[in-house]
C-alpha positions in Angstrom: 94.6 61.6 101.6 95.2 63.9 104.0 92.4 66.6 104.8 93.4 70.3 105.3 91.2 72.9 107.4 91.7 76.4 108.9 90.2 76.8 112.4 90.2 80.2 114.0 89.8 80.2 117.9 90.6 82.0 121.1 91.1 80.2 124.5 90.0 81.7 127.6 90.0 81.0 131.4 87.3 79.0 132.7 84.1 81.0 133.9 82.8 80.6 137.2 81.2 77.4 137.4 78.0 79.1 139.4 77.1 81.7 136.7 76.6 81.0 133.3 73.8 83.7 132.8 76.5 85.6 130.1 75.6 82.9 128.1 72.2 84.4 127.1 74.0 87.7 126.2 75.9 86.1 123.5 72.5 85.8 121.3 72.4 89.0 119.6 76.2 89.5 119.2 76.6 89.6 115.4 75.0 87.2 113.2 74.0 84.8 116.6 70.6 84.6 117.5 70.6 81.6 119.7 72.5 78.9 121.2 72.1 75.2 120.8 73.3 72.5 123.4 75.4 69.9 121.6 76.0 67.7 124.7 79.3 66.3 126.3 82.1 64.7 124.3 85.0 62.8 126.0 88.3 63.4 124.1 91.5 61.5 124.4 94.7 62.7 122.7 98.3 61.6 122.9 100.6 64.5 121.6 103.9 63.5 119.7 107.0 65.7 119.9 110.7 65.3 119.9 112.4 64.8 123.2 113.4 68.4 123.4 110.0 69.7 122.5 110.9 70.9 118.8 107.7 71.0 117.4 106.1 72.9 120.5 108.9 75.5 120.4 107.9 75.9 117.0 104.5 76.5 117.3 103.1 73.6 115.7 101.2 70.3 117.6 100.9 66.8 116.7 98.2 64.6 118.0 96.4 61.2 118.1 93.1 61.6 119.2 90.1 59.3 119.9 86.7 60.6 120.8 84.5 63.7 119.4 83.5 64.2 115.9 87.1 64.3 114.3 88.9 61.1 115.5 92.4 60.9 113.9 95.8 62.2 113.6 96.0 66.2 113.7 99.0 68.5 112.7 98.6 71.9 113.8 100.7 74.5 112.0 100.4 78.3 112.7 99.1 80.6 110.6 98.5 84.5 111.3 96.7 85.9 114.3 94.2 83.6 115.9 94.3 80.9 112.9 96.0 77.5 112.4 96.2 75.1 109.7 95.1 71.6 110.9 96.0 68.6 108.6 94.2 65.5 109.4 94.6 61.6 108.6 92.6 58.9 109.9 93.7 56.8 112.8 96.5 54.7 112.9 99.1 53.0 115.2 102.1 55.0 114.1 102.8 58.5 112.9 101.5 58.7 109.4 104.7 59.3 106.9 103.2 62.3 105.2 102.7 63.9 108.7 106.3 63.1 109.7 107.7 64.8 106.6 105.3 67.9 107.0 107.2 68.2 110.8 110.9 67.9 109.6 111.5 71.6 109.3 110.9 71.9 112.9 112.2 68.2 114.4 115.2 68.5 112.3 115.2 64.7 111.8 114.8 64.0 115.6 112.3 61.1 116.4 109.1 61.9 117.4 107.7 60.0 120.6 104.7 60.5 123.0 105.2 63.5 125.4 101.8 64.0 127.1 98.5 62.4 127.4 95.3 64.9 127.6 92.0 63.9 128.3 89.1 66.4 128.3 85.4 66.4 128.9 83.9 68.6 126.6 80.4 70.5 126.7 79.5 72.0 123.5 77.3 74.7 122.3 76.7 76.1 119.0 76.1 79.7 118.1 73.4 79.7 115.6 72.3 82.4 112.9 68.7 83.3 111.9 68.9 80.3 109.7 70.0 77.7 112.2 73.4 77.5 110.8 76.2 77.4 113.3 78.6 80.4 112.8 80.8 79.4 116.0 81.3 76.9 118.7 81.6 77.4 122.3 83.2 74.7 124.3 84.2 74.4 128.2 86.8 71.7 128.8 87.7 69.8 132.0 91.1 69.1 131.1 93.6 66.2 132.8 97.4 66.1 131.4 99.6 63.4 132.1 103.2 63.3 131.1 104.8 60.7 129.1 108.1 62.2 129.6 108.2 62.2 133.3 106.1 59.6 134.8 103.7 60.3 137.6 103.4 64.1 136.8 100.1 65.3 135.7 97.9 68.8 135.7 94.5 69.8 135.6 92.3 72.7 134.7 89.4 73.9 133.3 89.3 76.1 130.0 87.1 77.6 127.4 87.4 77.8 123.7 85.2 79.7 121.0 86.1 78.5 117.5 84.7 79.9 114.1 82.7 78.1 112.0 84.8 77.3 108.5 84.8 80.4 106.6 83.6 82.7 109.5 84.4 86.5 109.9 87.3 87.1 112.6 85.5 90.2 113.7 82.8 88.0 115.5 85.4 86.4 117.7 86.1 90.3 118.8 82.7 90.9 119.4 82.0 87.7 121.3 85.4 88.4 123.4 83.8 92.1 124.4 80.9 90.1 125.8 83.0 87.6 127.7 85.6 90.3 129.2 82.7 92.5 130.7 81.6 89.3 132.4 85.1 88.9 133.7 86.3 86.2 131.5 90.1 86.8 130.5 91.9 85.2 127.9 94.1 81.9 128.6 97.7 82.7 129.6 98.9 79.5 127.3 98.2 79.6 123.4 97.2 75.7 123.5 96.6 72.9 125.7 99.6 71.0 124.9 101.7 73.9 125.5 100.1 74.2 128.9 100.3 70.6 129.6 103.9 70.4 128.9 104.5 73.9 130.6 103.0 72.1 133.8 104.3 69.1 133.6 107.9 69.1 132.2 111.1 70.5 133.4 112.0 73.7 131.2 114.8 72.9 128.9 118.4 74.4 129.8 119.5 77.3 127.9 117.8 80.6 126.4 118.0 81.7 122.7 119.8 84.7 122.0 121.2 84.8 125.6 123.8 87.6 125.7 122.6 89.8 123.3 122.2 93.4 125.0 118.6 94.6 124.6 118.5 97.8 122.3 122.1 97.2 120.6 122.9 96.6 117.0 122.9 92.8 117.7 119.6 92.5 119.1 118.1 94.2 116.1 119.9 91.9 113.6 119.4 88.8 115.8 115.8 89.6 115.9 115.5 89.8 112.0 117.3 86.6 111.7 115.2 84.9 114.0 112.1 85.8 112.5 113.5 84.9 109.1 114.5 81.4 110.4 111.0 81.1 111.9 109.1 81.9 108.7 111.7 79.4 106.8 110.3 76.7 109.2 107.0 77.8 108.7 106.9 77.8 104.8 108.4 74.1 104.7 105.1 72.3 104.9 103.4 74.8 102.4 106.3 74.1 99.8 106.0 70.3 100.4 102.4 70.4 99.5 102.7 72.7 96.5 100.6 75.5 97.9 100.3 78.6 95.7 103.4 81.0 96.1 105.2 79.0 98.7 108.2 78.2 97.0 108.2 81.7 95.9 108.2 82.8 99.6 110.6 80.4 100.6 113.2 81.5 98.2 112.5 85.1 99.1 112.9 84.6 102.8 116.4 82.5 101.8 117.5 85.7 99.8 116.7 87.7 102.8 118.5 86.1 105.4 121.8 85.6 103.0 121.6 88.9 102.4 121.3 89.8 106.4 124.1 87.8 107.0 126.3 89.2 104.3 125.5 92.9 105.0 125.8 92.5 108.9 129.1 91.1 109.2 129.9 93.6 111.2 127.8 92.4 113.7 127.9 88.5 113.2 131.3 86.8 112.7 131.6 85.5 108.9 133.6 82.4 109.7 130.4 81.2 111.2 128.0 82.7 108.8 129.5 82.2 105.6 129.2 78.5 105.6 125.5 78.8 106.4 125.1 81.7 103.7 126.9 79.2 101.3 124.2 76.6 102.1 121.3 78.8 101.9 122.6 79.5 98.3 122.6 75.8 97.8 119.0 75.5 98.7 117.8 78.7 96.8 119.2 77.3 93.6 117.5 73.9 94.2 114.2 75.9 94.7 115.0 78.4 91.7 114.1 76.0 89.1 110.4 75.7 90.1 110.1 79.3 90.8 111.8 80.6 87.9 109.5 78.4 85.7 106.3 79.8 87.8 107.5 83.2 86.7 108.1 82.4 83.0 105.1 80.1 82.8 102.7 82.9 84.1 104.1 85.7 82.2 104.2 83.9 78.6 100.5 82.6 79.2 99.5 86.1 80.0 101.2 87.3 77.1 99.3 84.6 74.7 95.9 85.5 76.4 96.5 89.2 75.4 97.1 88.6 71.9 94.3 89.2 69.6 92.9 86.1 67.9 94.0 86.4 64.6 97.5 86.9 65.5 97.9 83.4 67.5 99.0 80.9 64.5 99.6 77.4 65.4 99.4 75.3 68.5 100.8 78.2 70.6 99.1 77.2 73.9 99.5 73.5 73.3 103.1 74.0 73.0 103.4 76.1 76.0 101.4 73.7 77.9 103.7 70.7 76.8 106.9 72.7 77.7 105.1 73.5 81.2 104.1 70.0 81.9 107.9 68.6 81.0 109.4 71.4 83.0 107.4 71.7 86.1 107.7 67.8 86.7 111.4 67.9 87.0 111.3 71.4 89.0 108.8 69.9 91.7 111.2 66.6 91.9 114.3 68.9 92.5 112.4 70.9 95.1 111.1 68.1 97.0 114.7 66.0 96.5 116.4 69.0 98.1 113.9 69.3 101.1 114.5 65.5 101.8 118.2 65.4 101.7 120.6 65.3 104.8 122.0 68.4 103.7 118.7 70.3 103.9 118.5 68.9 107.9 121.9 69.9 108.7 121.3 73.3 107.1 118.2 73.4 109.6 120.6 72.5 112.5 123.1 75.5 111.5 120.2 77.8 111.5 119.2 76.8 115.0 122.6 77.0 116.3 122.7 80.3 114.9 119.9 81.5 116.9 120.8 79.4 119.9 124.6 80.6 120.3 124.7 83.7 117.8 128.3 84.4 116.9 128.7 88.2 118.2 131.2 90.7 117.1 132.2 93.3 119.2 130.3 95.9 117.1 127.0 93.9 118.2 127.0 95.9 121.4 127.3 99.1 119.6 124.4 101.6 119.0 122.2 100.8 116.1 122.1 104.3 114.8 126.0 104.0 113.9 126.4 100.2 113.3 123.4 99.5 111.3 123.8 102.7 109.3 127.3 102.2 108.5 126.6 98.7 107.2 123.7 100.0 105.0 126.0 102.9 103.8 128.7 100.1 102.6 126.1 98.4 100.6 124.8 101.5 99.2 128.3 102.4 97.8 128.5 99.2 96.3 125.3 99.6 94.4 126.2 103.3 93.1 129.4 101.5 91.5 127.5 98.9 89.8 124.6 100.7 88.8 126.3 103.6 87.5 128.5 101.0 85.5 125.3 99.4 84.1 123.4 102.7 83.1 126.3 103.8 81.4 126.7 100.8 78.9 125.0 100.8 75.7 121.9 98.6 75.0 122.8 94.6 74.7 123.8 91.8 76.6 126.4 93.5 78.4 124.1 95.8 79.9 121.3 93.2 80.6 123.8 91.5 82.7 125.0 94.3 84.5 121.8 95.7 85.6 120.8 92.1 86.7 124.0 92.1 88.8 123.2 95.6 90.2 119.6 94.6 91.0 121.1 91.8 93.2 122.8 94.7 95.3 119.7 96.8 95.4 118.0 93.9 97.0 120.9 93.6 99.8 120.2 97.0 100.5 116.5 96.8 100.7 116.9 93.9 102.9 119.6 95.6 105.1 116.8 98.3 105.7 114.5 95.8 106.9 116.6 94.5 109.8 117.4 98.0 110.9 113.7 99.9 110.6 113.0 99.1 114.0 115.8 100.8 115.0 116.4 103.6 112.1 112.8 104.1 111.5 111.3 106.4 108.8 114.7 106.9 107.0 115.2 103.3 106.6 111.6 102.6 105.4 112.2 105.6 102.8 115.4 104.1 101.6 114.0 100.3 101.4 111.1 101.7 99.6 112.9 103.6 96.9 115.3 100.3 96.6 112.2 98.1 96.2 111.2 100.2 93.3 114.5 100.0 91.6 114.5 96.1 92.3 111.0 95.4 90.8 112.0 97.7 87.4 115.4 96.0 87.1 113.8 92.7 88.0 111.1 93.0 85.3 113.7 93.9 83.0 115.4 90.8 83.7 112.6 88.6 83.5 111.9 89.7 80.1 115.7 88.8 79.0 114.8 85.2 80.2 111.6 85.2 78.5 113.1 86.3 75.1 115.6 83.8 75.4 112.9 81.0 75.9 110.8 82.6 73.4 113.5 81.8 70.7 114.0 78.2 72.0 110.2 77.7 71.6 110.0 79.5 68.2 113.3 77.3 67.0 111.1 74.1 68.2 108.1 75.2 66.6 109.7 75.9 63.1 111.2 72.4 63.5 108.0 70.9 63.8 106.6 72.7 60.6 104.6 75.2 62.6 104.1 78.9 62.1 106.6 81.0 64.3 104.9 84.1 63.7 103.3 84.2 67.1 106.5 83.6 69.1 108.3 86.6 67.3 105.1 88.7 68.2 106.0 87.8 71.7 109.6 88.2 71.5 108.9 91.6 69.9 106.6 92.4 73.0 109.2 91.4 75.6 111.9 93.4 74.0 109.6 96.6 73.8 108.8 95.8 77.5 112.7 95.6 78.4 113.7 98.8 76.7 110.7 100.6 78.5 111.9 99.4 81.8 115.4 100.3 81.0 114.2 103.9 80.4 112.3 103.9 83.7 115.5 102.6 85.9 117.6 105.7 85.6 115.1 107.9 87.1 114.2 105.5 89.7 117.7 105.0 90.3 118.4 108.9 90.7 115.6 108.9 93.8 117.2 106.0 95.5 120.8 107.5 95.2 119.5 110.5 96.9 118.1 109.0 99.8 119.8 108.6 102.9 119.3 107.6 106.4 119.7 111.0 107.9 
């Protein structure tokens, strides 16, 4: 079974070999009181990637390493800031299937092969606190990289790393860096050994992502937003496969943002290219919906039962909820994993890559963002006004519930459109987005209550058929109905504030 750890580190150019006096200055930095020499380690790693280096360009790396204290296969995935997740498996001859699956969102099914061998002679020092516990590790590496893509090409350099102990305070890295900077030791220009090795031993690939987009144009802002979302989708894939908390929700939300952007900015990106991509994104969101909707319902109803006084909970209510959860969750997980393993998903990833490499720009992409982006947001706002006004004019009932849900989807599109435009339009776009988020949250909670009532009714019917009391299900149904009515009363005021917001 794979082991997962989070590593937080910073890399530096090598200090002058004849001056290590600065090492003594590290004692006294934060909790560090002393340094311990841990000797020399010989590390030998072969890095794997696709022929066109898709893993490296996506900020990830996969290696088979011998030597040191952590021999094995290591897949490194980017996190925020100075942190990365490292997924480890024991040594084997071939790339482990599990790690191959976790790279699919970046490789898009292209075969993995050795691309560079990196050998390091590592001198290690632990930074110890008053109890003698290592709070960080400082290592000095003499590195030799030999290309496996271009035989005979190699590079050599020396670098330094400072890595926090697991669970360490990231502020310690900043304080250590102050000492290093004072002594003329600067941050490394490359984010990783493999990135530097490939840069120095492999010819650069042809072409540039997003080439032809004018800086500061409407197209530049839209394309930057699209690129951020596509990369987020790729980053979330491994977390969804490993069933990490909230990962499915984040991926589904990223898909919705991307679909909305491609729809709202049809004046910037050609819909003949983007509409088929939107259709496939809709398919993927639908495959994830079962698992995410189940999560929402389970958490909502479980919390509802816990909040009830004990004398109101009659019969095996929690047991029935757990049985429903187990049955539905298994099918939802199967459906999610099947979608991510499908050729259709890999083709969608290819389509998104083409969208970044060759954006289908229309004439208005070169226009001023204050005009082009604002007009696109305005069109979505007009559409929302029609739908929300109609929904709020209806009498309470299923027709109004459906209309509010329909308007909510448009409110999300307005909100997401403001996100893409915020770097160009500033505070007005931020204000409008914030008010749309409020409308979305109120109407979203209203819709969740509608779905919850439907499930509660079915659970009550099943309980009745099994001879169990139905009282508790009725109480929960009543509470959901009361909450829904409260949200419906809040919606007109929230909508009025959002209606008056503009981009001026």
